[in-house]
DOZA-829895 format. One record per residue (C-alpha): residue number from 0; x, y, z. Coordinates in steps of 0.02 Angstrom, whole numbers, plus 50000, padded with zeros to 5 digits. Layout:
// DOZA-829895
(NUM,(X,Y,Z));
...
This chain:
// DOZA-829895
(0,(50004,50005,49985));
(1,(50066,50158,49958));
(2,(50091,50297,50099));
(3,(50025,50453,50090));
(4,(50111,50618,50073));
(5,(50053,50730,50228));
(6,(50064,50904,50230));
(7,(50177,50974,50337));
(8,(50103,51112,50466));
(9,(50189,51262,50583));
(10,(50167,51120,50727));
(11,(50236,50974,50624));
(12,(50399,51107,50598));
(13,(50397,51162,50777));
(14,(50408,50984,50819));
(15,(50560,50942,50712));
(16,(50643,51086,50758));
(17,(50644,51024,50950));
(18,(50681,50869,50919));
(19,(50847,50931,50820));
(20,(50883,51023,50964));
(21,(50860,50883,51087));
(22,(50963,50781,50999));
(23,(50841,50647,50940));
(24,(50847,50660,50773));
(25,(50954,50516,50728));
(26,(50837,50404,50831));
(27,(50683,50462,50765));
(28,(50739,50422,50572));
(29,(50822,50254,50648));
(30,(50669,50188,50731));
(31,(50521,50335,50709));
(32,(50430,50437,50828));
(33,(50357,50280,50882));
(34,(50520,50222,50953));
(35,(50542,50394,51083));
(36,(50506,50368,51262));
(37,(50357,50420,51349));
(38,(50487,50548,51411));
(39,(50564,50605,51264));
(40,(50394,50630,51185));
(41,(50319,50721,51347));
(42,(50481,50840,51322));
(43,(50447,50877,51163));
(44,(50258,50918,51196));
(45,(50297,51012,51343));
(46,(50421,51129,51252));
(47,(50303,51132,51094));
(48,(50163,51215,51233));
(49,(50277,51339,51308));
(50,(50318,51400,51138));
(51,(50154,51405,51064));
(52,(50077,51497,51220));
(53,(50238,51624,51225));
(54,(50193,51659,51022));
(55,(50010,51669,51075));
(56,(50035,51802,51204));
(57,(50190,51904,51093));
(58,(50051,51900,50957));
(59,(49919,51966,51081));
(60,(50039,52102,51155));
(61,(50069,52148,50971));
(62,(49896,52166,50927));
(63,(49850,52270,51089));
(64,(50017,52372,51064));
(65,(49953,52409,50879));
(66,(49770,52445,50936));
(67,(49845,52580,51047));
(68,(49948,52670,50920));
């Protein structure tokens, strides 16, 4: 069966960026995302959450600043 090509989302890019920063890309290439431990997966998810919140808060602040200008 042929594998469908998945469209990369901004969250996918963030996930790969964090995995690269944590030095997990070799493991992911070898065994796939399913081969990560719960601790590794949780670490990636936690960092993604923190960065997403930070970006959301920054966007809201920028919008308020623009509104008040």
